[in-house]
C-alpha positions in Angstrom: 44.1 0.4 -54.5 44.2 2.3 -57.9 41.4 2.1 -60.4 43.4 -0.3 -62.6 43.5 -3.0 -59.8 40.0 -2.3 -58.5 37.9 -5.4 -58.8 34.6 -5.1 -60.8 31.6 -4.8 -58.6 33.6 -4.1 -55.4 31.8 -0.7 -54.9 28.4 -2.4 -55.1 29.6 -5.1 -52.7 30.9 -2.5 -50.3 27.6 -0.7 -50.3 25.8 -4.0 -49.5 28.3 -4.6 -46.6 27.6 -1.0 -45.3 23.9 -1.5 -45.6 24.0 -4.8 -43.6 26.4 -3.3 -41.0 23.9 -0.4 -40.7 21.0 -2.9 -40.4 22.7 -4.8 -37.5 23.4 -1.5 -35.7 19.8 -0.4 -36.2 18.5 -3.8 -35.0 20.5 -3.4 -31.8 19.1 0.0 -31.2 15.6 -1.2 -31.9 15.8 -4.2 -29.6 17.0 -1.8 -26.8 14.1 0.6 -27.2 11.0 -0.2 -25.1 9.0 2.9 -25.8 6.6 2.0 -28.7 6.3 5.5 -30.0 10.0 6.1 -30.1 10.5 2.6 -31.6 8.1 3.2 -34.4 9.8 6.6 -35.2 13.2 5.0 -35.1 12.1 2.2 -37.5 10.8 4.8 -40.0 13.8 7.1 -39.8 16.3 4.3 -40.4 14.5 2.5 -43.2 14.0 5.8 -45.0 17.7 6.5 -44.8 18.9 3.0 -45.7 16.7 2.5 -48.7 17.0 6.1 -49.8 13.3 6.8 -50.3 11.1 9.9 -50.0 8.6 8.6 -47.5 7.9 5.7 -45.2 4.9 4.5 -43.3 4.4 1.8 -40.7 1.0 0.3 -40.2 -0.1 -1.8 -37.2 -2.8 -4.4 -37.6 -5.8 -4.1 -35.4 -7.6 -7.5 -35.6 -10.4 -6.3 -33.4 -11.6 -3.6 -35.8 -10.3 -5.3 -39.0 -8.1 -2.3 -39.8 -4.5 -1.2 -40.3 -3.6 2.1 -38.8 -0.6 4.4 -38.6 0.2 7.7 -37.1 3.9 7.1 -38.1 3.8 8.4 -41.7 6.8 10.4 -42.4 6.3 13.9 -43.7 2.6 13.3 -43.9 0.1 16.0 -43.0 -2.4 13.3 -41.8 -2.1 12.6 -38.1 -3.4 9.1 -38.4 -4.2 6.8 -41.4 -6.7 4.0 -41.0 -7.6 1.5 -43.7 -9.7 -1.7 -43.7 -7.4 -4.8 -44.0 -7.3 -5.6 -47.7 -7.7 -2.1 -49.0 -4.8 -0.4 -50.7 -1.3 -1.8 -51.2 -0.5 -1.8 -47.5 -3.9 -3.4 -46.7 -3.3 -6.1 -49.3 0.1 -7.0 -47.7 -1.6 -7.0 -44.3 -4.1 -9.5 -45.5 -1.8 -11.8 -47.5 1.6 -11.3 -46.0 3.0 -10.9 -49.6 6.0 -8.7 -50.4 5.0 -6.1 -53.1 7.4 -4.2 -55.3 5.4 -1.9 -57.6 7.1 0.4 -60.1 4.1 2.5 -61.0 1.5 2.8 -58.3 -1.2 4.4 -60.4 -1.2 1.5 -62.8 -1.8 -1.0 -59.9 -5.5 -1.6 -59.2 -4.8 -2.2 -55.5 -3.4 1.3 -55.1 -5.5 3.8 -53.2 -4.8 7.4 -54.3 -7.0 9.1 -51.6 -4.0 10.1 -49.4 -2.1 11.5 -52.4 -5.1 13.7 -53.2 -5.4 14.8 -49.5 -1.7 15.6 -49.0 -0.5 16.6 -52.5 2.1 13.9 -52.4 2.6 11.9 -55.7 3.3 8.2 -55.2 5.4 6.6 -57.9 7.0 3.4 -56.7 6.1 1.3 -53.7 7.9 -1.4 -51.7 5.8 -3.1 -49.0 6.6 -5.9 -46.5 4.7 -7.6 -43.8 5.8 -7.8 -40.2 5.2 -11.2 -38.4 5.3 -12.1 -34.8 6.8 -15.4 -33.5 3.6 -17.2 -34.2 3.7 -16.0 -37.8 0.7 -13.7 -37.4 0.9 -10.5 -39.3 1.2 -7.6 -36.8 2.2 -4.8 -39.1 3.3 -3.6 -42.5 6.3 -1.4 -43.5 5.7 0.6 -46.7 8.4 2.7 -48.4 7.5 5.1 -51.2 9.5 6.6 -54.2 13.0 5.3 -54.5 15.1 8.5 -55.0 17.2 6.9 -57.8 15.5 4.5 -60.2 13.3 1.7 -58.9 13.4 -0.7 -56.0 15.8 -3.6 -56.6 16.0 -7.2 -55.3 18.6 -6.0 -52.9 16.1 -3.4 -51.6 13.5 -6.2 -51.1 16.0 -8.3 -49.2 17.0 -5.3 -46.9 13.3 -4.4 -46.3 12.3 -8.0 -45.4 15.3 -8.4 -43.1 14.5 -5.0 -41.6 10.8 -5.9 -41.1 11.9 -9.1 -39.4 14.1 -7.3 -36.9 11.5 -4.6 -36.4 8.9 -7.2 -35.7 11.0 -8.7 -32.9 11.6 -5.3 -31.4 7.9 -4.3 -31.7 6.8 -7.5 -30.1 9.2 -7.0 -27.2 8.0 -3.4 -26.8 4.4 -4.5 -26.8 5.1 -7.2 -24.3 7.0 -4.6 -22.1 4.0 -2.2 -22.5 1.5 -4.9 -21.5 3.7 -5.9 -18.5 3.8 -2.2 -17.5 0.1 -1.9 -17.8 -0.4 -5.0 -15.7 2.0 -3.6 -13.1 0.2 -0.3 -13.0 -3.2 -1.9 -12.7 -1.9 -4.0 -9.8 -0.5 -0.9 -8.1 -3.8 0.9 -8.5 -5.7 -2.1 -7.3 -3.6 -2.3 -4.1 -3.9 1.4 -3.5 -7.7 1.1 -4.0 -7.7 -1.7 -1.5 -6.3 0.7 1.1 -8.9 3.3 0.2 -11.6 0.8 0.6 -10.4 0.0 4.1 -10.3 3.7 5.1 -12.3 5.9 2.6 -11.6 9.0 4.7 -8.0 9.0 3.5 -8.8 8.1 -0.1 -6.7 9.8 -2.7 -3.8 10.3 -0.3 -1.4 8.0 -2.2 -2.2 9.6 -5.5 -1.4 13.1 -4.2 1.8 11.9 -2.5 2.9 10.4 -5.8 2.1 13.7 -7.5 4.3 15.7 -5.1 7.1 13.1 -5.0 7.4 13.0 -8.8 7.6 16.8 -8.9 10.5 16.6 -6.4 12.1 13.9 -8.5 11.9 16.1 -11.6 13.7 18.9 -9.8 16.4 16.4 -8.6 16.8 15.3 -12.2 16.3 11.7 -11.4 16.8 9.2 -14.2 13.8 7.8 -16.0 14.1 4.5 -14.2 14.4 6.2 -10.8 11.3 8.2 -11.5 9.4 5.0 -12.3 10.6 3.4 -9.1 9.6 6.6 -7.2 6.1 6.5 -8.7 5.5 2.8 -7.8 6.9 3.2 -4.3 4.9 6.3 -3.6 1.6 4.8 -4.8 2.3 1.7 -2.6 3.8 3.4 0.5 0.7 2.8 2.6 -0.3 -0.6 1.3 0.6 -2.1 4.7 -2.5 -0.5 6.2 -4.3 -3.5 4.8 -2.8 -5.4 7.7 -3.8 -2.9 10.4 -6.9 -3.8 12.5 -10.1 -1.9 11.4 -10.7 -0.9 15.0 -7.4 1.1 14.9 -7.4 2.2 11.2 -10.8 3.8 11.2 -10.9 5.0 14.8 -12.6 8.4 14.8 -10.7 9.6 17.9 -7.1 9.9 19.0 -5.0 6.8 19.3 -3.8 5.3 22.6 -0.2 4.4 22.9 -1.0 0.8 22.1 -3.1 1.7 19.1 -0.3 4.0 17.8 2.2 1.1 18.1 -0.3 -1.0 16.1 -0.7 1.8 13.4 3.1 2.1 13.1 3.3 -1.5 12.0 1.8 -0.6 8.6 5.3 0.4 7.4 6.7 -3.0 8.2 3.6 -4.7 6.7 4.2 -2.7 3.5 7.6 -4.3 3.1 6.2 -7.8 3.9 3.5 -7.4 1.2 5.7 -6.0 -1.5 8.5 -8.5 -0.8 6.0 -11.1 -2.1 5.8 -9.4 -5.5 8.4 -10.4 -8.0 10.1 -7.2 -9.0 12.8 -7.2 -11.7 16.5 -7.0 -10.6 16.6 -3.2 -11.2 13.4 -2.6 -9.3 14.2 -4.9 -6.3 14.6 -1.9 -3.9 11.0 -0.8 -4.3 9.7 -2.7 -1.2 12.5 -1.0 0.9 11.8 2.4 -0.5 8.0 2.1 0.0 8.4 0.9 3.6 10.9 3.5 4.9 9.1 6.7 4.4 8.6 7.0 8.1 12.3 6.8 8.9 13.9 10.0 10.3 17.2 11.6 9.6 18.1 11.4 13.3 17.5 7.6 13.3 14.4 7.8 15.5 11.9 6.8 12.8 10.4 3.4 12.0 10.3 0.5 11.1 14.1 0.0 11.0 15.6 3.0 12.7 17.6 4.0 9.7 19.6 7.2 9.8 20.6 9.9 7.2 22.0 8.5 4.0 21.1 4.9 5.0 17.5 6.0 4.3 17.0 5.6 0.5 16.8 8.9 -1.4 13.5 7.9 -2.9 12.1 7.2 0.6 13.3 10.6 1.8 11.4 12.2 -1.1 8.2 10.3 -0.3 8.5 11.3 3.4 8.3 15.0 2.6 5.4 14.5 0.2 3.6 12.2 2.7 4.0 14.5 5.7 2.9 17.6 3.8 -0.2 16.0 2.3 -1.1 14.5 5.7 -1.0 18.0 7.3 -3.1 19.8 4.7 -5.6 17.1 4.0 -8.4 15.9 6.2 -7.3 12.8 8.1 -9.7 12.2 11.0 -12.7 14.0 12.4 -10.8 15.2 15.4 -8.0 16.7 13.3 -8.4 19.9 11.4 -6.5 20.4 8.2 -3.7 22.9 8.4 -3.2 25.8 6.1 -0.4 25.6 3.5 1.7 28.2 5.4 1.3 26.2 8.7 2.3 23.0 7.0 5.4 24.6 5.3 6.5 26.0 8.7 6.4 22.5 10.2 8.4 21.1 7.3 11.0 23.8 7.9 11.2 23.0 11.6 11.6 19.2 10.9 14.1 19.7 8.1 17.5 18.1 9.1 16.3 16.2 12.1 13.2 14.3 10.8 13.3 14.9 7.1 15.9 15.7 4.4 16.6 19.4 4.5 17.7 19.5 0.8 14.4 18.0 -0.3 12.4 20.4 1.9 14.3 23.4 0.5 13.5 22.3 -3.1 9.9 21.6 -2.2 9.4 25.0 -0.8 11.7 27.1 -3.0 10.3 25.6 -6.2 6.7 25.9 -4.9 6.1 22.2 -5.6 3.3 22.2 -3.0 1.0 24.0 -5.5 -1.2 21.1 -6.5 -2.3 21.4 -10.2 -6.0 20.9 -9.7 -8.1 20.5 -12.8 -11.4 22.4 -13.4 -14.5 20.4 -13.6 -17.8 21.0 -15.2 -20.5 22.2 -12.7 -24.1 21.8 -13.6 -27.5 22.7 -12.1 -29.1 19.3 -11.5 -31.1 17.7 -8.8 -29.5 14.5 -7.6 -30.5 12.5 -4.5 -28.0 12.5 -1.7 -27.7 11.6 2.0 -25.4 13.2 4.5 -24.3 13.1 8.1 -22.0 15.3 10.1 -18.7 13.9 11.3 -17.9 15.1 14.8 -14.9 14.5 17.1 -17.0 13.7 20.1 -19.7 11.6 18.5 -20.5 9.9 15.2 -24.0 10.4 13.8 -25.3 7.1 12.6 -28.3 8.4 10.7 -28.0 9.8 7.2 -30.3 12.8 6.4 -31.8 12.9 2.9 -31.5 15.9 0.6 -30.8 16.8 -3.0 -28.2 18.8 -4.9 -28.9 22.2 -6.4 -25.7 22.0 -8.4 -22.7 19.7 -8.5 -19.3 19.2 -10.0 -16.5 16.6 -9.6 -15.0 18.9 -7.0 -18.1 19.4 -4.7 -21.8 20.2 -4.5 -24.4 22.4 -3.0 -27.4 21.0 -1.1 -30.2 22.1 1.2 -30.1 21.2 4.8 -32.7 21.4 7.5 -30.1 22.3 10.1 -27.1 24.6 10.3 -23.8 22.9 9.6 -20.9 25.2 10.5 -18.2 26.2 8.0 -15.1 23.9 8.2 -17.2 21.0 9.5 -16.7 17.6 7.8 -19.6 15.5 6.4 -20.0 12.1 5.0 -22.0 12.4 1.8 -23.6 9.6 -0.3 -24.4 10.6 -3.9 -26.9 8.5 -5.8 -26.2 8.2 -9.5 -28.1 6.1 -12.0 -25.6 3.3 -12.1 -23.6 3.8 -9.0 -23.5 5.3 -5.5 -20.5 7.3 -4.3 -19.6 7.5 -0.6 -17.4 10.6 -0.2 -16.1 12.8 2.6 -16.4 16.6 2.2 -15.7 19.9 4.0 -18.3 22.6 4.4 -16.9 25.7 2.6 -19.9 28.1 2.7 -23.3 28.3 4.4 -26.2 30.5 3.2 -29.3 30.9 5.4 -32.5 30.6 3.3 -35.0 30.6 6.2 -35.2 29.7 9.9 -35.0 26.0 9.1 -33.3 25.9 5.7 -29.7 26.4 4.8 -27.8 26.1 1.5 -24.6 24.2 2.2 -21.7 24.2 -0.2 -19.2 21.4 0.3 -15.9 20.5 -1.3 -14.9 16.8 -1.7 -11.7 15.9 0.2 -9.5 12.9 -0.3 -11.4 11.8 -3.4 -9.4 9.5 -5.6 -8.7 10.5 -9.2 -10.6 7.4 -10.4 -13.8 8.3 -8.6 -13.5 12.0 -9.5 -13.1 11.0 -13.2 -16.2 8.8 -13.0 -18.3 11.6 -11.5 -16.9 14.1 -14.0 -17.8 11.9 -17.0 -21.3 11.2 -15.5 -22.0 15.0 -15.2 -20.8 15.6 -18.8 -23.1 12.9 -20.0 -26.1 14.5 -18.1 -25.1 17.9 -19.5 -25.2 16.6 -23.1 -28.6 15.0 -22.5 -30.0 18.3 -21.2 
């Protein structure tokens, strides 16, 4: 079409069509993004581009604190902006839900210039729209600053309102997804904690197995979804122990053949329990994965006798992590923990027959067995404790009283009236102001003070991350008080 035949306004109309086409494409991308951080960044990037502005901000409404807040402020040097609802232009929109189109910000009494002064940015024009959920509650505000050419038009207002509407739906979906994920994770931790409560001696095992399994998954370059499945299945792989008789589960000595058969049922119970949880279609294999970590490559495992590739890949990963942690960690008083080198040698021997050789090779070659342990604050403080020695041949029923000379979230030192050999295991009860911790520990060092006094240094074993974190926070609190 030549210029003579070109219809008036067609360029403007074409731009509108392009903008709306772009809006539809952006909306599709937003609806598909479930990660809130990525979603907020996507919203800001696209509205900045479409409306041709210098800067954009997205504020979320926090009804609990009566504030709007944002750490998605493009090109801003401020990591997070917080304002009371009602303050500033964005705060006014958050309070009223009104669309604001302001040509000169400094002439508007609602404008707050604090952030301009702090960042050196100069705000000229402002376009601000509220985001509503399906119940018409204000959940956020989108604010765009400084139109690059001229002022904000009615068309810009229409585009921003439409954009805010689509962004609201996407954000609400992401929040719902996030809340569902939080619920799922809390359920998983609750089930894992239930297993720990049944058998405190092995507490923390599922968390460590999950740690090793995810490290293997990273090396295998599993998809994001597969990694999530792996994490859930690893955390829940022993949940079936809830169905095992206490007499067997907590037995201090070796199992009889009958007791071992009973213990093996935990894998089947795991599937039964998890089959009663409604997993989404894409997560439907989690019960199978969690329950088949005792299957063997030669088909002689349990509970289903699966062989080679019939064993799910994720289950094969968990199997290596599970076997390794069981070997190096304290399990029962009659069983001494192996050294790392001893455990790795057994993995090599069982590779190909019992466990997946490729996974074992990756685990060893990439040194994934090196657990990234955090450092914890150790303080000199006297806390009341009770302890008893765990022996293969007999179980002491009486706890002896003592107190700590120093303690951290990893272990403690106490004074004992009798010698406790290095490498012995003890049950220790630590009394804090608002809670009592029942833990299992290994004696790492013994110093003789006198004929009847010994300084015993112990390291907590199989302590869950949750309990360790509680203890660590408690010690930090004491440290600050002193």
